[in-house]
N, C-alpha and C positions, 0 to 999 in steps of 0.2 A: 494452447492459446488461452485456456481458462485461468491460468496462473500468472499471466502477464501483469506487471504493475503499471499503473498509469504514470506517464512521464510528468514529473513535477515542473511547473513553470514558475511558481512562487510559493513561499512558505512564510508563516508568521515568524517574526524576528525572535520571539522568546523560544519557540520550538527549535529554531535553527541553532541558537546559542546553547541549548541543552543537548541537541544532537551532536554538536561539535565538541562537547565537554568543556566549554568555557565556564559554564556554571553547572553545579551538581544537580540542580533541579529546575524545573520550569518556574516554580514559585520564586526562586532566587533571581532568575532572569527577568521575570515580571517586575519584581521589586527594584531591580537595577534600572529598568526602563522608566518606572514611576519616579525614581530619584534623579532622572536625567543623566544617567551614567552611560547611556547607549546612544550613539549617533550613527545614522546611516546616511552616507554621502554628505556628511557635514551637518546634518539636521537632527535635533533631538526627536526621538520617536516614542510612540506608545508601544506596548507589547503586542498589540494587534496589527501593527504595521507589517506589510508584506515585503519580503526581500526577494531578489532574483539574482541569477548568475551575473557576476560583474560588479555587484554593489560592494562598496567599501564600508565596513563596520568598524567603529572605534568604540571600545568599552573599557570601563574600569572594573576589572574582575578581581576575585579574591587573590589571584596570583600576581596581579599588577595590571598595568595598562596593556591592552591588546588591540592591535590594528591588523585587520585582515581583509582580503579580497575574496569573495565567494567564487569558487570554481565549480562546485556541484551542490545540489540541494538535497536535504534529508529532513524528515520530520521526527523520526525515532532516534533515540540515543544510540550512537555507534560505538564500536570498539575503539580503543585508543589509536591503534595504527590506522584504522579506516577513517576516523574522525580527522586526523591530520591531513588526509588526502582531499578533504572537502573544501579547504581554503588555503590561500597563500598567505603566510605569516609575514607581516611587516612591522611587528612589535618592536619598540625600542628595547635596548638591553636593560635588564633589571638593575635597579639602583643598588649600590653597595650598602650593606647594613652597617650603621655606625654603632659603636659600643655605647651603651647607655652610661650616662654620667653617674658615678658613685658605685659602679660595679667593681668587685674585686676579682683579681685573677684566680683561676682555679688552683687549688693547692696552697693557698695563702692561709688557710685556717680561719677561725672566727676572728672578727675584729676585736681589738682590745678596747677597754673602756675609753681610753684617750682617742682611738680611731673613731669610735662610735660618736663621741662628742664633736669631733672635727667634722664628721660627715653630717651631723645634725645642723651644725652652724652653717655649713656650706649650702645645705638645702633650704636654709631660711629659718631654722628653728633658733632657739636660744641656748 
């Protein structure tokens, strides 16, 4: 009986985002809240805002946009498999990365002088 953990009813949003591994650190989660990149139930929140089971969190994380519904609460950082069990993921599929303009295919070698000049003119040089 002495080792029983108290049942959590609410947790700070920055702690929850760190526990679920959306952000690597609590500081990053706080910075995201400060920059209005975190919404709970459609409203921008501060890092001290409490969340509870059933809340919908939308955030712009380093890996992209994340939309989730809270299934369980946790304050401490969890292992990756355990962290995925804490929420239901409703995130949009990641955007396809487009190739940057002016990149050369691998194996093409160094650009010739003429290629370099064309590239400079294309980028707005003279």
